[in-house]
N, C-alpha and C positions, 0 to 999 in steps of 0.2 A: 261105242263111239263116245258116250258121255264120259266114260272113265278116261279115255284117251284125251279128250278135251280138257278134263279136269287136271290131268297130269301135266299137259302142255301149259295150262294157265299157271299151275303151281310153279313150274320151272321158270316161266317168264317172271312171275312175282319174285322168286328167289333171286333171279339174275338182277332184277331191278333193285333189290335190297342190297345185294353185294356190290353192284356197279351202278349206282344211281345216275340217271340221266337228267341233269339239271340245266336250267336256263343259265346261259353265260352272262346274262345281264343282272338278274335279280337273285339267282341261286335257287329258286323254287323248282320243284320237280316238274319236268315236262310231262304233259299228258299225251295220250295217243293222237298222232297226227301232227304233233309239234316236233321241231328239231332245232337245236342250237340256241335259238332265242324264242321265248314263249310269245304267244299271240298278244298278251297284254303288254309286254315290253315293246314288241314291234309297234303297237299302237302309240306307245308313249315316246317313241323316238322323235326328237325335235327336228322334224323335217323342214327344210328351207323352201321347197317348191320354187326355187329360183330358175329352174328350167322353163317355167312359164313366163318369166319376166325378161324381155329383151333389154339389153344395156343394164343388166343388174349389177349389183355392187361388186361381184367377182369379176365380171367382164370389164368393169371400169378400172379395176386394179391393174389390168394389162394394157390400158390405153397408153400409147406413147412407148410401149415396149415391143415385143414380138407380136406380130399380127395374128390373132386367133379369130375363129369364126364365132363360137359360142363358148360359154363356161357356166358351170353350175356345181353345186355340192348337194349331197343327199341330206346331211344333217348339220346342225350347229354344234360346235365343240365348246364345252365348258369345263373348267377345272373341277375335278371330283364328280363330274357328271357321268351319266350312263355311257355316253359315247366314248369318253376318255377311258373308262373301264374296259369297254369292248376292244378299243384299238390297242390298249396296253397288252391285253391277253393275246391279241392277234400278233403283235410284233415281238413280244418278249416271252410268251408262255407256250409257244408252239401250237396255238389254237388256230390252225389254218382254216378250219371249218367256219370260223367267224367271218373271215374275209370273204369266203364264197357265199355265205348266207347274206351278208350285207350287200354284196354285189348283186345278188338275185333280187333282194328287196328294192334296191336302188333302180335296177333295170325295170322292174314291174311298174315303178312310179313314172318312168319316162318313156316306156315303150310305145305309148299311143300319142306322144307329143311330137311336135315338129322339131324338137331338139336333136333327135337322132337321124333326121332326114339326110340321106346321102352318105352317112358314115359307113365305111367299108372295112376298117380294121380297128381293133382296140389295142392300144400300145401302153403297157404298164411302165411307170417310171422304174428304171433298172437299178439293181443293187450292184455294188462292186463285187468282183469275184471273191475277195477276201471276206467281206461281210456275208456273202451268200454261203460261203463254206462254213462259217460259224453258225449262222442262223438256220441254214438248210433249206430255205425257201425265201421267195420274195413276196412280202405281204401285199404289195400292189398287184402282183400277178394273180394272187388268190382272188382279189376283188374283181380283176378283169375276167377271170374264169367264170365267176358267178354271173357277171353281166352277160358274158357270151352265152351261158346256159339258157338265159331267157331271151336275149335279143337275136341269137343265131348269127352274130357277127364274129368272125374269127379273131383270135388273139395273135398278135405278132410280137415275138420276143427276140427276133434274129437281126433286127436292124439297129435299133437304138441300144447303146451300151454305155456304162459308166467307165470312162477311161482312167480317172484319177480317184484314189481313195480319199475320202474326206471324213472329218469328224461329224458327229451327230449335230443336227441343226437345232435340237430342242431348246437349248438355253442361250442361243445366239440372238443378237439384236438384228434388226432389219438390215442394217449395213453389213454386219458380219455374215448374215445369210447370203447376201448377194455376192460378197467376195468368195464365200465358201463354195459357190456353184459356178464360178467363172472357169470356162474351159474344162469342165469336169466331164461333160458328156460328148459322145461322138457317135458316128453312124457308119455302118458298112452294109453291103448287100442292098444298097439303096434302091435298086430297080424294083424291089418288092413293093415299095410304097410310092414310087413315082406316079404322079397323076391321081393319087387317091386322097380321100378325106379320112383322117384318122382321129380317133378319140383317145387322148392322152389321159391316163388314169393314175391317181395317187391316193394315199390314205388320208392325210390331213393337209389342207391348204392353209398356210398362215400368211406369209408375205408374198407368196407366189414365186419366190426366187428359184426353187427347184424346177417348178413347172416351166418357168421362163427359160431356164437353161436348157431344158429338154426341147421345148418348142423351137428355140432359136436354131438348134441343130436340125430338127426335122424340116424346118422351113427352107433349109438349104437344098433339100431334095427337090428335084424339078416338079413344079405344079402340085405340090402337096398343100392340102388344107388341114388345119389343126383345130380341133375343139378340145375342151378340157372338162374333166369330171373328177371330183374328189368325194370320198365318203364323208368327210367332215370339213367344215369351214370355221376356222378360229379367227373371228373378226377383230380381236384385240392384238 
């Protein structure tokens, strides 16, 4: 038995040497029990804890726009920071596991709060089918899946969709972002969400233009309530 255990451990060590499993935030090797993001980097994530603050700065950004119930973000976004590094890998490097992990971490933070009271569906901000074909996945859906894993709330991707293809929002001004999301989103199969409270999920919230475009469509569904959650909040 000792020989079998030794051989097994040797194989595992060789596999780790050939295919190192490193933290996607700091690059250091993950230890047993860790996955995707090491425990130290999880601790260092710049959490906002805004889900504990009624009328917080994100909720205020939607005042006078589409009515939402609550809004929060998991972390603060800073240029060249850890969160930007993680989101970049999620969106452009095919690291879907980062979205799922961040979603799970986010959900663990809010699961015992009143923020999620009454929420019945998680709805990710959709990608246009052209972008979906190129990227192969929707990063916001990966986040939603991670949140669903912890919260037990189902993900709905069959109602809200992106009807118009638009350019990336990354380098656009606040005004340009608002124009870029006008009449972009639409909904079908609306009976699935009628009368329900949904959590609209995105990766990074900057001006709120994308979320507002989605929320305004969802609010046209009978008796729908909308709350908002993003992995990162870029306050500038």
